[in-house]
C-alpha positions, 0 to 999 in steps of 0.5 A, a space after each residue: 555795898 557803897 551807898 547809892 547816894 554817892 557819899 563815898 561811904 558804905 550804905 551801913 554807915 551812911 543812909 541805912 540808919 535813916 532808912 531803918 529809923 535808927 537815926 534822923 538825917 541831921 541836915 537837908 542835904 543828908 535827907 536829900 541823899 537818903 531819899 535818893 538812896 530810898 529810890 535806889 533801894 527802893 523804899 517808898 515807905 521812907 519816902 512818904 515818912 520823910 515828906 512833910 506831913 501836910 504835903 503827903 496827900 500830894 504823893 502816893 507811896 505806891 507810885 514812889 515805890 514803883 518809880 524807884 523800881 522801874 528805874 536804875 538809879 546811877 548817881 546823885 550829884 549835889 549842885 549846891 545847898 544855897 541855904 540850910 533848907 534848900 538843895 539843888 541836885 541832879 539824879 542820874 538814872 536809866 529809865 525803863 526803856 534803857 535811856 539815860 535821864 537826869 532829874 534836875 531839881 531845886 528842893 525845899 526842906 523844912 525842919 519840924 520837931 528836930 526832923 527834916 522833911 521834904 516839902 517840894 521841888 522845882 524841876 530845872 532844865 
C-alpha cells in the first residue's frame, strides 16, 4: 500500500514505523506527514500522542478519530518548510457529504526530549 502521506514510499517503509512506535519522526515535516497518514488510517491515538503534552487538553482523541473516519483523505501537499519547526501544507479530502475540501494550515512543531510534537496551526485561505 502506498503511504497516504504522498511520499511515494510504501506505508511500511514510511509512516507505519512512527504509528507503531518503532521509530519517532526525525523532522517536523516527517511528523506532519505521519499525522496526515494517521487521519487517513485513522489513528486518533497517534494524533494525541504526537500533540505537545501541554496542548493535549485542547484536543480530543475521539474527535480526532471521528474526523479521520468521516472524511476520505486524498492527498497531502507540503507547500513549504520555512523553518525547522514550521510546515505549511494543504490536506485534500472528501467530506462526509462527498464534497472536496482543502485544509490549508501553517503548523508549528516543537522538539522535546528528542521527539517532535505538533503545537498548533493557523488556518489559511
